[in-house]
C-alpha positions in Angstrom: 79.7 49.4 132.6 82.2 47.9 135.1 85.4 49.6 136.1 87.4 47.2 134.0 85.2 47.9 131.0 85.6 51.6 131.6 89.4 51.3 131.7 89.4 49.2 128.5 87.3 51.9 126.8 89.6 54.6 128.1 92.7 52.8 126.8 91.0 52.0 123.5 90.2 55.7 123.0 93.6 57.2 124.1 96.1 54.3 123.9 97.8 52.2 126.5 100.8 54.6 126.5 98.5 57.4 127.6 96.4 55.5 130.1 98.2 53.6 132.9 96.6 51.4 135.4 97.5 49.3 138.5 101.1 48.8 139.3 102.1 50.8 136.2 101.1 54.0 138.1 104.2 55.1 140.0 103.8 56.0 143.7 104.7 59.6 143.1 101.3 60.1 141.5 99.5 58.9 144.6 100.0 62.1 146.7 101.7 65.5 146.7 104.1 67.5 148.9 101.3 68.1 151.5 101.9 64.8 153.3 98.3 63.7 152.6 98.0 59.9 152.8 98.5 58.4 149.3 95.7 57.1 147.2 96.2 55.1 144.0 93.9 56.3 141.2 91.9 53.9 139.1 93.9 55.2 136.1 96.5 57.8 135.3 96.1 59.7 132.0 99.1 61.5 130.6 97.7 63.4 127.6 99.8 65.0 124.9 97.2 67.3 123.4 94.1 69.2 124.4 92.0 66.8 122.3 93.2 63.9 124.4 92.3 65.8 127.6 88.8 66.5 126.1 88.3 62.9 125.1 89.3 61.6 128.6 87.0 64.0 130.4 84.1 63.3 128.0 84.4 59.5 128.7 84.7 60.1 132.5 81.6 62.4 132.4 79.7 59.8 130.4 80.5 57.1 133.0 80.3 59.3 136.1 84.0 58.8 137.0 85.8 61.5 139.1 88.8 63.4 137.7 91.7 64.8 139.6 94.0 67.1 137.6 97.7 66.9 138.6 100.6 69.3 137.9 104.0 69.1 139.4 102.6 67.7 142.7 104.4 70.3 144.8 101.2 71.6 146.4 101.0 71.9 150.2 97.2 71.7 150.6 96.5 68.3 149.1 94.5 69.5 146.0 96.3 67.1 143.6 95.9 64.0 145.8 93.7 61.3 144.0 90.4 60.2 145.5 89.3 56.6 145.5 88.2 55.4 142.1 89.2 58.5 140.2 91.1 59.1 137.0 94.2 61.3 137.6 95.2 63.5 134.7 98.9 64.5 134.7 99.8 67.4 132.5 103.5 66.6 132.5 103.6 65.6 128.8 102.0 68.9 127.7 105.0 70.9 128.5 105.8 72.9 125.4 106.6 76.6 125.3 104.6 77.2 122.1 105.3 80.9 121.3 107.1 84.0 122.6 106.2 87.4 121.2 108.9 89.8 122.3 107.2 92.9 120.9 103.9 92.3 122.8 105.7 90.6 125.7 103.5 87.5 125.6 104.2 83.8 125.9 101.9 80.9 125.1 102.7 77.6 127.0 101.1 74.3 127.6 100.0 73.8 131.2 102.7 71.2 132.0 105.6 73.5 131.4 107.6 74.0 134.6 107.9 77.5 136.1 111.6 77.3 135.7 111.3 76.5 132.0 109.1 79.5 131.5 111.5 81.8 133.5 114.5 80.6 131.4 112.6 81.0 128.1 111.6 84.6 129.1 115.2 85.5 130.1 116.5 84.1 126.8 114.1 86.3 125.0 115.2 89.4 127.0 112.3 89.5 129.4 111.3 88.1 132.8 108.3 86.2 134.1 106.8 87.8 137.2 106.2 84.8 139.5 109.0 82.9 141.3 108.9 80.3 144.1 111.1 77.7 145.6 109.5 74.7 143.7 110.2 76.4 140.3 112.0 73.3 138.9 109.1 71.0 139.6 105.9 73.0 139.8 104.0 73.5 136.5 102.3 76.6 135.1 98.9 74.9 135.1 99.2 74.2 138.8 100.5 77.7 139.4 97.4 79.1 137.7 95.0 76.6 139.4 96.3 77.7 142.9 96.8 81.4 141.9 100.4 81.0 143.1 102.3 83.9 144.7 105.9 83.7 145.8 108.7 86.2 145.8 107.6 88.5 143.0 104.1 89.5 144.2 105.2 92.8 145.7 106.3 94.0 142.2 104.2 92.0 139.8 101.2 90.6 141.7 99.9 87.1 142.0 99.7 84.5 139.2 96.3 86.0 138.3 98.0 89.2 137.2 100.3 87.3 134.8 97.5 85.5 132.9 96.1 87.1 129.9 94.3 84.0 128.5 93.5 80.3 129.2 92.4 77.2 127.3 90.3 75.1 129.6 88.5 71.8 129.2 85.3 71.5 131.2 84.1 68.3 133.0 82.0 67.2 130.0 84.9 67.6 127.6 83.9 71.0 126.3 87.0 73.1 125.3 86.9 76.8 126.2 89.4 78.6 123.9 90.1 81.8 125.8 93.6 82.7 124.5 92.9 86.2 123.3 96.0 88.4 123.4 94.2 91.6 124.5 94.4 93.4 127.9 91.2 95.3 127.2 88.3 92.9 126.4 85.1 93.9 128.1 82.8 91.3 126.4 80.8 89.9 129.3 82.1 87.7 132.0 85.9 87.2 132.0 85.6 83.4 132.3 89.3 82.7 132.7 89.1 84.1 136.3 86.8 81.4 137.3 89.5 78.9 136.8 92.4 80.8 138.3 92.6 79.6 141.9 89.9 77.0 141.5 92.3 74.2 142.2 91.0 72.0 139.4 87.5 71.9 140.7 85.9 73.5 137.6 88.0 72.1 134.7 91.4 71.2 133.4 93.7 74.0 132.3 95.6 73.0 129.1 97.2 76.1 127.7 98.1 79.5 129.2 98.8 82.9 127.6 101.2 84.7 129.9 102.3 88.3 130.3 106.0 89.0 130.5 107.9 92.0 131.8 111.0 93.9 130.6 114.2 92.5 132.0 115.8 95.0 134.4 119.3 96.1 133.4 120.5 95.9 137.0 119.5 94.4 140.3 120.8 95.0 143.8 120.3 92.6 146.7 120.6 93.6 150.3 120.3 91.7 153.6 119.1 94.1 156.3 118.9 93.5 160.1 116.2 95.3 162.1 115.2 95.4 165.8 111.5 94.8 165.5 108.6 94.2 163.1 107.4 97.8 163.0 110.9 98.9 162.0 110.8 96.3 159.1 107.7 98.0 157.8 109.4 101.4 158.1 112.3 100.1 156.0 109.9 98.7 153.4 108.1 102.0 153.2 111.4 103.9 152.9 112.6 101.7 150.1 109.3 102.0 148.2 109.5 105.8 148.6 113.0 105.8 147.1 112.5 103.2 144.4 108.7 102.8 143.8 107.7 99.6 142.0 111.4 98.7 141.5 111.3 97.1 144.9 111.2 93.5 143.6 111.2 91.6 146.8 111.0 92.1 150.6 111.3 88.8 152.3 111.2 89.0 156.1 112.7 86.4 158.4 112.3 86.1 162.1 115.4 85.1 164.0 113.9 81.7 164.7 113.9 81.1 161.0 117.3 82.5 160.4 119.0 80.3 163.0 117.1 77.2 161.8 118.2 77.9 158.2 121.8 78.4 159.2 121.7 75.1 161.1 119.9 73.0 158.5 122.0 74.2 155.5 125.3 74.6 157.4 125.5 78.3 156.3 127.8 81.0 157.6 126.0 83.5 159.8 125.6 86.7 157.8 126.3 89.0 160.7 128.6 88.9 163.7 125.6 88.7 166.0 122.0 87.6 165.6 119.2 90.1 165.2 115.4 89.9 165.8 114.6 90.3 162.1 116.4 90.0 158.8 115.0 91.1 155.4 116.1 90.2 151.9 115.5 93.1 149.6 115.8 93.1 145.8 115.8 96.4 143.9 115.7 96.7 140.1 117.2 99.6 138.2 119.0 100.7 135.1 122.6 101.0 136.2 124.2 98.8 138.8 126.7 101.3 140.2 124.2 104.2 140.6 121.6 101.8 141.9 124.0 100.4 144.5 124.8 103.9 145.7 121.2 104.8 146.0 120.5 101.6 148.0 123.4 102.4 150.3 122.0 106.0 150.8 118.5 104.7 151.6 119.8 102.1 154.1 122.1 104.7 155.7 119.0 107.0 156.3 117.2 104.0 157.8 120.2 103.3 160.1 120.3 106.9 161.3 116.5 106.6 162.0 117.1 103.5 164.1 115.2 101.2 161.8 118.3 99.3 160.6 120.9 97.7 162.9 123.2 96.3 160.2 123.2 95.6 156.5 125.2 94.0 153.7 124.8 94.7 150.0 125.7 92.0 147.6 128.7 92.9 145.4 128.0 90.3 142.7 125.3 87.9 141.6 127.1 85.1 143.2 127.0 86.9 146.6 123.3 87.7 146.0 122.6 84.0 145.5 124.5 83.3 148.7 122.3 85.8 150.6 119.1 84.3 149.1 120.3 80.8 150.2 119.3 81.9 153.7 115.7 82.1 152.6 115.6 78.6 151.2 115.2 76.7 154.4 111.7 75.6 153.5 113.3 73.1 151.0 114.8 71.4 154.0 111.7 71.0 156.1 110.7 67.5 155.1 114.1 66.2 156.0 114.3 68.1 159.4 110.7 68.4 160.7 108.7 65.2 161.6 106.4 66.2 160.1 106.4 69.9 159.1 103.1 71.5 159.9 103.0 74.3 157.4 100.8 77.4 157.3 100.3 80.1 154.7 98.2 82.9 155.9 97.2 86.4 154.8 96.9 89.2 157.3 96.6 93.0 157.5 100.2 94.0 157.0 100.4 96.1 160.2 99.1 93.1 162.3 101.6 90.5 161.2 104.1 91.1 164.0 101.3 90.9 166.7 99.9 87.8 165.0 103.3 86.0 165.1 103.7 86.9 168.8 100.2 85.6 169.6 100.9 82.4 167.8 104.2 81.8 169.5 102.7 82.6 172.9 99.7 80.2 172.3 102.0 77.4 171.1 104.4 77.9 174.0 101.6 77.7 176.5 100.3 74.4 175.2 103.4 72.8 173.8 106.5 74.1 175.7 109.7 73.6 173.7 107.9 73.6 170.3 110.0 74.5 167.3 108.2 77.0 165.2 109.6 79.4 162.6 108.1 82.5 161.0 108.9 84.0 157.6 107.2 85.4 154.6 106.5 87.9 151.8 105.5 90.5 154.4 105.4 93.3 151.7 102.1 91.7 150.4 100.8 90.6 153.8 101.7 86.9 153.5 103.2 85.1 156.5 104.4 81.5 156.6 104.6 79.5 159.8 106.1 76.1 160.1 106.1 73.9 163.3 107.9 70.6 163.8 105.2 68.1 164.6 107.6 66.1 166.8 107.9 69.1 169.2 104.1 69.3 169.6 103.7 65.6 170.4 102.3 65.0 166.9 99.2 67.0 167.7 99.0 68.4 164.1 95.3 68.9 164.0 95.4 70.8 167.4 98.2 73.1 166.1 96.1 73.8 163.0 93.0 74.6 165.0 94.9 76.9 167.3 96.6 78.9 164.6 93.5 79.2 162.5 91.6 80.4 165.5 94.1 83.2 165.9 93.8 83.9 162.1 90.1 84.4 162.6 90.6 86.8 165.5 92.9 88.9 163.3 90.4 88.8 160.4 93.0 87.2 158.2 92.9 84.6 155.4 93.6 80.9 156.1 95.3 80.7 152.7 97.4 83.4 151.1 98.8 81.5 148.2 98.7 77.7 148.8 95.0 77.1 148.2 92.4 75.2 150.2 92.7 71.6 148.8 91.9 69.1 151.5 93.9 70.5 154.4 92.1 73.8 154.9 88.5 72.8 154.1 87.5 72.8 157.8 88.7 76.4 158.2 87.5 78.0 155.0 84.5 79.5 156.8 86.9 81.6 158.9 87.8 83.6 155.8 84.6 83.3 153.7 81.0 84.3 154.6 78.1 81.8 154.1 76.9 84.0 151.2 80.3 83.8 149.5 80.5 80.0 149.9 77.0 79.7 148.4 78.0 81.7 145.4 81.1 79.6 144.9 79.0 76.4 145.1 76.6 77.8 142.6 79.5 78.4 140.1 80.7 74.8 140.8 77.2 73.4 140.1 76.9 75.4 136.9 80.2 74.3 135.4 80.4 70.8 136.9 76.8 69.7 137.6 77.8 66.1 138.3 80.5 67.1 140.8 83.2 65.1 139.0 86.1 67.6 138.9 88.5 67.2 141.9 85.6 66.1 144.2 86.0 66.8 147.9 88.6 69.6 147.4 87.9 73.2 148.6 84.3 72.5 149.7 
């Protein structure tokens, strides 16, 4: 069967409104936020039901056509970029929030629902969803699951994996796995859903997700804290956790390079009269805002007496809290201000993050004097982000990646903490995985997708 005959068969099976070809496929489906060169897929399928996903995959399997699942296209590793001659499956039409059970604190959603829609639905029902990240308005839950997304809430609630109680997945041959069982305890053999969480669409297409929700805190206090060094930042984190336990909802650390860049890009007012080596945004949950604010003031006062805190401001309203958090939102401005941004998302032993950042900056300065690199991250869970302006390293993006990942290997870290592998990090995966682990991963891939049609060329 020729390509044209295949496309006709696909449109006859699903309808011309579901299957787009040629110039009808908008350019935004050709790539994602990673900056990977665009590729126009052979066809774009926008299913409305799991049955349509199954039919599309069954036909692609029969005719040996590759499939690339797409969510909100906000990924930074290139996992959703089409490959030549593939069928791209966009989940954007399957965006319904199907059910919310307030008593059991569960939500069933279709994979195309945006993270923001899930968050808002949870809040409306008196609960919260435990994952949050900057692309919340565009990224989709299916993509969040496929990349095991992290973000700002990991310290308190864990990665996306910890929020997923069940999945519905369609395998490469069209087989539907209905794994939406609302039970935390279910030791009945392999927990198959975990194969698909973080698999980046290489094993199947996620169509529906059963999510765990959390009680909505009655009060939240936000503080911006200045510290003289990285070790002091860890001391502050430890002190806050000793005082407030798991109520520490966020601890976002920003090096001064990041802070000054954020102020310049977003035209913000400096939060303190003078700059400091490190700033941390801290969110604390509680039951009563007044008593919680007093307790936070007391804890920070102790830290200041110990020399761990140089200055601090506690938000007096939610509006002021949003203003403080605006400082952390510089990554949204990278594409407009870095040419191009070279983004890294690494996992490291928490105590080594400060030394790692110093080693990176020293290596970059030695090879590319005057480079513009910024450091920030969810340090409470060992996740550091680094971004370098490609223009300030003479466009040597590959060399910058090789240098940083070399240092990651020396520190026994992970080349990807939360963004996934996709296309961009394939050459460096062996720095974080042993040959035995990679062989086991390939065996799972071969078992569930023996023809190698699901998102080919990604991860491996």
